[in-house]
Backbone as CSV, one residue per row, in Angstrom:
resi,resn,N_x,N_y,N_z,CA_x,CA_y,CA_z,C_x,C_y,C_z
1,MET,99.471,99.998,81.936,100.006,100.846,80.810,101.469,100.619,80.868
2,TYR,102.147,100.552,79.755,103.519,100.420,79.585,104.059,101.558,78.910
3,SER,105.223,102.068,79.289,105.806,103.248,78.586,107.276,103.008,78.520
4,PRO,107.793,103.119,77.300,109.289,102.954,77.187,110.082,104.145,77.563
5,GLY,111.251,103.889,77.959,112.282,104.821,78.223,112.061,106.136,79.010
6,PRO,111.522,107.182,78.554,111.524,108.418,79.166,110.941,108.386,80.527
7,GLY,111.415,109.209,81.476,110.952,109.231,82.752,111.800,108.379,83.690
8,LEU,112.756,107.620,83.216,113.593,106.876,84.116,114.388,107.775,84.973
9,ILE,114.491,107.287,86.306,115.032,108.021,87.318,116.552,108.366,87.117
10,SER,117.280,107.410,86.681,118.661,107.539,86.443,119.076,106.553,85.462
11,PRO,120.230,106.764,84.776,120.622,105.899,83.670,120.901,104.369,84.122
12,ASP,121.160,104.156,85.408,121.398,102.818,85.821,120.064,102.007,86.106
13,LYS,118.888,102.735,86.038,117.605,102.136,86.242,117.152,101.606,84.934
14,VAL,116.656,100.299,84.871,116.102,99.671,83.820,114.600,99.672,83.752
15,GLY,114.005,100.017,84.821,112.546,100.038,84.860,112.053,100.602,86.249
16,TYR,110.740,101.031,86.226,110.200,101.404,87.624,108.707,101.482,87.350
17,PHE,108.034,101.378,88.570,106.625,101.457,88.678,106.193,102.774,89.392
18,ALA,105.187,103.385,88.819,104.781,104.667,89.370,103.253,104.698,89.604
19,SER,102.786,105.167,90.646,101.425,105.456,90.868,101.283,106.578,91.873
20,ARG,99.953,106.989,92.067,99.745,108.110,92.945,98.546,107.919,93.835
21,TYR,98.668,108.091,95.038,97.483,107.922,96.011,96.868,109.281,95.963
22,LYS,95.480,109.266,95.642,94.747,110.595,95.526,93.454,110.466,96.444
23,PRO,93.553,111.214,97.620,92.343,111.384,98.362,91.465,112.441,97.969
24,GLY,90.216,112.444,98.304,89.336,113.517,97.950,88.092,113.524,98.795
25,LEU,87.382,114.545,98.750,86.152,114.716,99.498,85.002,115.379,98.744
26,ASP,83.889,114.817,98.670,82.798,115.341,97.957,81.606,115.557,98.844
27,LEU,81.503,116.781,99.393,80.349,117.162,100.295,79.242,117.814,99.517
28,ARG,78.025,117.223,99.641,76.978,117.867,98.953,75.997,118.323,99.925
29,LYS,75.965,119.689,100.045,75.149,120.368,101.109,73.765,120.692,100.551
30,VAL,72.832,120.500,101.306,71.363,120.778,100.960,70.981,121.912,101.972
31,LYS,70.275,122.922,101.316,69.825,124.049,102.075,68.311,123.933,101.945
32,ALA,67.569,123.970,103.105,66.152,123.790,103.149,65.582,124.923,104.047
33,PRO,64.503,125.612,103.649,63.960,126.588,104.481,63.260,125.978,105.808
34,ILE,63.422,126.679,106.888,62.707,126.281,108.083,61.395,126.817,108.120
35,GLU,60.448,125.780,108.316,58.980,126.119,108.185,58.572,127.196,109.225
36,GLY,57.947,128.187,108.831,57.466,129.144,109.859,58.470,130.257,110.209
37,LYS,59.768,130.015,109.712,60.830,131.073,110.010,61.305,131.578,108.686
38,LYS,60.787,132.659,108.232,61.070,133.359,106.889,62.566,133.662,106.844
39,GLY,63.194,133.235,105.881,64.593,133.671,105.642,65.654,132.872,106.386
40,GLN,65.163,131.834,107.184,66.071,130.949,107.945,66.093,129.570,107.295
41,PHE,67.177,128.926,107.370,67.360,127.676,106.703,68.065,126.668,107.669
42,HIS,67.853,125.431,107.412,68.647,124.345,108.020,69.374,123.673,106.855
43,TYR,70.493,123.102,107.289,71.398,122.471,106.292,71.727,121.099,106.751
44,TYR,71.830,120.198,105.705,72.322,118.864,105.899,73.120,118.385,104.640
45,TRP,73.831,117.336,104.811,74.598,116.797,103.805,73.889,115.562,103.228
46,ASP,73.661,115.480,101.988,72.926,114.276,101.483,73.698,112.962,101.519
47,THR,72.943,111.983,101.196,73.561,110.598,101.329,74.654,110.330,100.234
48,ASP,74.759,111.262,99.341,75.777,111.107,98.209,77.105,111.693,98.599
49,THR,77.225,112.174,99.849,78.403,112.718,100.380,79.516,111.602,100.333
50,SER,80.630,111.844,99.827,81.508,110.679,99.752,83.018,111.132,99.963
51,ALA,83.720,110.292,100.619,85.128,110.426,100.701,85.809,109.451,99.621
52,ILE,86.891,109.900,99.038,87.420,109.265,97.892,88.798,108.924,98.193
53,ALA,89.292,107.644,98.011,90.657,107.361,98.143,91.014,106.311,97.120
54,HIS,91.839,106.684,96.141,92.118,105.752,95.081,93.615,105.897,94.576
55,LEU,94.022,104.828,93.790,95.339,104.967,93.268,95.155,105.296,91.780
56,THR,95.946,106.199,91.319,95.853,106.667,89.923,97.132,106.541,89.300
57,ASN,97.090,106.609,87.918,98.186,106.666,87.100,99.204,105.490,87.359
58,MET,98.744,104.224,87.349,99.584,103.203,87.505,100.306,102.922,86.319
59,VAL,101.621,103.101,86.249,102.366,102.928,84.985,103.627,102.153,85.267
60,VAL,103.940,101.222,84.356,105.235,100.559,84.400,106.187,101.088,83.298
61,TYR,107.242,101.471,83.753,108.351,101.972,82.731,109.439,100.932,82.601
62,VAL,109.801,100.626,81.353,110.872,99.746,81.067,111.792,100.480,80.071
63,SER,113.103,100.456,80.416,114.116,101.171,79.570,113.928,100.832,78.146
64,SER,114.223,101.852,77.261,114.114,101.707,75.893,115.348,100.927,75.307
65,ARG,116.361,100.638,76.100,117.437,99.913,75.632,117.104,98.300,75.486
66,TYR,115.918,97.971,75.944,115.485,96.595,75.740,114.349,96.556,74.863
67,LYS,114.499,95.730,73.828,113.384,95.546,72.849,112.165,94.898,73.509
68,PRO,110.908,95.442,73.271,109.771,94.885,73.701,109.698,93.400,73.402
69,GLY,109.319,92.506,74.242,109.278,91.058,73.912,110.620,90.395,74.257
70,SER,111.649,91.057,74.442,112.947,90.449,74.771,112.846,89.865,76.179
71,CYS,113.788,88.915,76.544,113.733,88.365,77.917,113.956,89.500,78.911
72,PRO,114.971,90.348,78.764,115.159,91.375,79.874,113.891,92.294,79.963
73,TYR,113.367,92.687,78.829,112.178,93.582,78.838,111.005,92.920,79.626
74,GLU,110.783,91.593,79.389,109.751,90.862,80.028,110.061,90.675,81.525
75,ALA,111.313,90.340,81.851,111.590,90.243,83.203,111.489,91.548,84.040
76,ILE,111.865,92.616,83.464,111.739,93.947,84.049,110.302,94.241,84.280
77,ALA,109.492,94.139,83.070,108.097,94.437,83.200,107.317,93.594,84.274
78,THR,107.713,92.337,84.268,107.056,91.464,85.321,107.468,92.011,86.653
79,HIS,108.653,92.273,86.968,109.103,92.798,88.236,108.411,94.003,88.717
80,GLU,108.214,94.964,87.752,107.543,96.220,87.965,106.040,95.985,88.149
81,ARG,105.459,95.121,87.454,104.069,94.767,87.602,103.738,94.266,89.024
82,VAL,104.639,93.547,89.657,104.580,92.988,90.896,104.521,94.221,91.973
83,HIS,105.209,95.282,91.685,105.133,96.432,92.463,103.642,97.025,92.424
84,GLY,103.002,96.933,91.168,101.659,97.446,91.047,100.717,96.600,91.861
85,LYS,100.901,95.294,91.876,99.968,94.427,92.596,100.300,94.607,94.077
86,ASP,101.557,94.805,94.502,101.731,95.187,95.899,101.021,96.459,96.383
87,ALA,101.012,97.466,95.460,100.457,98.771,95.768,98.852,98.486,96.004
88,VAL,98.339,97.781,95.097,96.843,97.492,95.175,96.569,96.652,96.454
89,SER,97.416,95.611,96.739,97.264,94.829,97.912,97.372,95.684,99.146
90,SER,98.341,96.522,99.189,98.509,97.392,100.395,97.336,98.346,100.567
91,PHE,96.819,98.840,99.503,95.642,99.705,99.461,94.381,98.942,100.004
92,ASN,94.193,97.805,99.602,93.021,96.998,99.975,93.241,96.507,101.438
93,LEU,94.500,96.339,101.864,94.710,95.875,103.262,94.088,96.844,104.284
94,HIS,94.107,98.073,104.016,93.744,99.130,104.989,92.373,99.736,104.622
95,LYS,91.769,99.347,103.523,90.544,99.924,103.035,89.498,99.827,104.145
96,ASP,89.178,98.745,104.785,88.186,98.461,105.798,88.414,99.390,107.031
97,SER,89.610,99.677,107.416,89.862,100.564,108.518,89.512,101.993,108.122
98,LEU,89.679,102.352,106.880,89.312,103.676,106.432,87.748,103.773,106.506
99,PHE,87.088,102.740,106.034,85.608,102.818,106.053,85.071,102.934,107.444
100,THR,85.702,102.151,108.401,85.220,102.237,109.796,85.497,103.624,110.403
101,ASP,86.708,104.134,109.996,87.035,105.474,110.535,85.980,106.455,109.995
102,LEU,85.667,106.465,108.727,84.759,107.374,108.149,83.312,107.265,108.783
103,GLU,82.975,106.027,108.907,81.613,105.773,109.471,81.407,106.315,110.905
104,GLY,82.425,106.662,111.550,82.504,107.132,112.900,82.233,108.699,112.876
105,ILE,82.260,109.281,111.664,82.046,110.748,111.699,80.641,111.040,111.594
106,THR,80.146,111.923,112.372,78.742,112.262,112.417,78.457,113.331,111.303
107,VAL,77.651,113.046,110.310,77.320,114.047,109.302,75.839,114.404,109.488
108,PRO,75.495,115.681,109.594,74.042,116.115,109.711,73.263,115.639,108.377
109,GLN,72.131,114.831,108.650,71.386,114.332,107.551,70.036,114.997,107.606
110,ALA,69.204,114.612,106.705,67.786,115.341,106.628,66.973,115.164,107.945
111,ALA,67.133,113.948,108.563,66.354,113.702,109.859,66.819,114.599,110.981
112,THR,68.087,114.862,110.972,68.737,115.699,112.029,69.550,116.745,111.393
113,PRO,68.998,117.748,110.843,69.735,118.769,110.159,70.530,119.698,111.014
114,PHE,71.580,120.387,110.497,72.353,121.348,111.158,71.645,122.672,110.939
115,GLU,71.395,123.441,111.885,70.735,124.778,111.825,71.756,125.877,112.326
116,GLY,71.756,126.973,111.504,72.619,128.049,111.927,72.820,129.004,110.810
117,THR,73.602,129.985,111.054,73.904,131.033,110.029,74.880,130.434,108.958
118,GLY,75.038,131.229,107.940,76.010,130.827,106.903,77.355,130.598,107.425
119,ALA,77.852,131.435,108.434,79.139,131.240,109.016,79.280,129.903,109.866
120,ASP,78.037,129.676,110.592,78.127,128.413,111.215,78.089,127.088,110.357
121,VAL,77.460,127.240,109.169,77.484,126.189,108.139,78.858,125.990,107.590
122,ASP,79.527,127.179,107.304,80.933,127.075,106.837,81.776,126.417,107.916
123,ALA,81.661,126.796,109.106,82.433,126.031,110.143,82.138,124.623,110.275
124,GLU,80.877,124.295,110.182,80.504,122.819,110.204,81.066,122.027,109.018
125,GLU,80.968,122.667,107.891,81.554,122.035,106.653,83.115,121.896,106.823
126,ALA,83.792,122.900,107.470,85.188,122.813,107.674,85.489,121.732,108.657
127,ARG,84.686,121.594,109.636,84.887,120.491,110.667,84.791,119.166,109.965
128,LEU,83.708,118.924,109.137,83.654,117.602,108.513,84.804,117.487,107.518
129,ALA,85.266,118.421,106.743,86.338,118.276,105.874,87.596,117.893,106.619
130,SER,87.760,118.581,107.805,88.970,118.246,108.588,88.952,116.784,109.102
131,LYS,87.881,116.361,109.670,87.698,114.954,110.183,87.971,114.022,108.978
132,VAL,87.326,114.226,107.895,87.557,113.240,106.777,88.931,113.322,106.295
133,GLY,89.461,114.571,106.221,90.830,114.684,105.716,91.801,113.979,106.640
134,ALA,91.512,113.984,107.958,92.412,113.245,108.899,92.241,111.822,108.694
135,SER,91.114,111.316,108.457,90.886,109.836,108.149,91.542,109.481,106.913
136,LEU,91.537,110.261,105.821,92.226,109.878,104.639,93.674,109.956,104.792
137,GLN,94.262,110.942,105.657,95.608,111.032,105.884,96.128,109.757,106.590
138,ARG,95.353,109.369,107.625,95.815,108.160,108.343,95.795,106.918,107.479
139,PHE,94.820,106.868,106.607,94.816,105.697,105.640,95.997,105.763,104.808
140,GLY,96.363,106.897,104.267,97.530,107.187,103.339,98.718,106.771,104.044
141,GLN,98.882,107.137,105.389,100.108,106.749,106.076,100.214,105.147,106.204
142,LYS,99.076,104.477,106.526,99.140,103.106,106.629,99.421,102.449,105.369
143,PHE,98.859,102.931,104.357,98.978,102.419,102.960,100.563,102.562,102.550
144,HIS,101.047,103.705,102.743,102.499,103.945,102.374,103.467,103.124,103.121
145,LYS,103.157,102.931,104.455,103.994,102.199,105.307,104.039,100.708,104.860
146,SER,102.882,100.151,104.625,102.810,98.696,104.240,103.452,98.579,102.820
147,TYR,103.128,99.535,102.011,103.787,99.432,100.587,105.252,99.634,100.490
148,SER,105.799,100.470,101.381,107.153,100.740,101.458,107.913,99.437,101.887
149,LYS,107.305,98.604,102.767,107.940,97.422,103.221,107.947,96.342,102.088
150,LEU,106.832,96.234,101.364,106.906,95.361,100.270,107.781,95.787,99.188
151,LYS,107.903,97.086,98.917,108.774,97.596,97.857,110.231,97.397,98.192
152,ALA,110.642,97.528,99.564,112.033,97.331,100.023,112.356,95.856,99.767
153,TYR,111.398,94.905,99.982,111.619,93.513,99.868,111.852,93.216,98.340
154,ARG,111.014,93.795,97.533,110.947,93.487,96.037,112.191,94.036,95.419
155,ASP,112.694,95.244,95.919,113.940,95.801,95.426,115.212,95.423,96.027
156,SER,115.143,94.293,96.830,116.353,93.915,97.603,117.301,93.187,96.595
157,ALA,118.541,93.135,97.001,119.619,92.541,96.140,119.194,91.086,95.794
158,HIS,118.661,90.332,96.698,118.221,88.942,96.481,117.087,88.824,95.343
159,GLN,116.222,89.806,95.426,115.155,89.758,94.378,115.595,90.282,92.995
160,TYR,116.523,91.237,93.049,117.147,91.607,91.683,117.875,90.430,91.178
161,GLU,118.590,89.731,91.998,119.433,88.514,91.565,118.464,87.548,90.807
162,LYS,117.264,87.341,91.361,116.257,86.444,90.863,115.879,86.921,89.394
163,VAL,115.592,88.284,89.282,115.244,88.813,87.949,116.365,88.654,86.950
164,ASN,117.589,88.920,87.410,118.713,88.905,86.460,118.934,87.419,86.086
165,LYS,118.575,86.384,86.766,118.896,85.093,86.446,117.762,84.572,85.434
166,GLN,116.855,85.362,85.184,115.809,84.933,84.280,116.284,84.913,82.772
167,CYS,117.313,85.697,82.560,117.736,85.866,81.231,119.322,85.610,81.065
168,PRO,119.694,85.109,79.913,121.246,84.967,79.712,121.940,86.297,79.944
169,LYS,123.086,86.206,80.570,123.888,87.333,80.870,124.127,88.284,79.586
170,GLY,124.268,87.618,78.535,124.572,88.353,77.307,123.482,89.310,76.840
171,GLU,122.260,89.042,77.232,121.062,89.872,76.869,120.956,90.982,77.713
172,TRP,121.635,91.091,78.846,121.472,92.239,79.776,122.500,93.284,79.308
């Protein structure tokens, strides 16, 4: 998605890329009666339980002072799209480590349910959420660290010089 003008950080900026890392957790608890024990239940989390980590709202902004289709507009848009590709690349680079981390978390399933009172179940659910949350946080830190390195390179004076050379000086 491209968006002109508004939202620029400062007047000297001609464009920028924005995205958001959004982690989430979807725990689906199943409550089943314990056979022969009236009023008692065991709990487990079904196979649809999922941890979610994705990039959202990937937007490229280009200053409204450049006409869409002009050389500076295209040079800026291309530069900012590269930031988007870098974000996706950094995200994918650490995806497998996130999956490995999550697979190491024991979640009670139907074959080995968790039994206890409502308070025990709440504590177990909090434990699971904490472990998954920690995994997502570690992933987010790795993602941001690798993306920050790429961003620093892309926004270096040398790289900006390359962008500026793509168009005649009079068009800037």
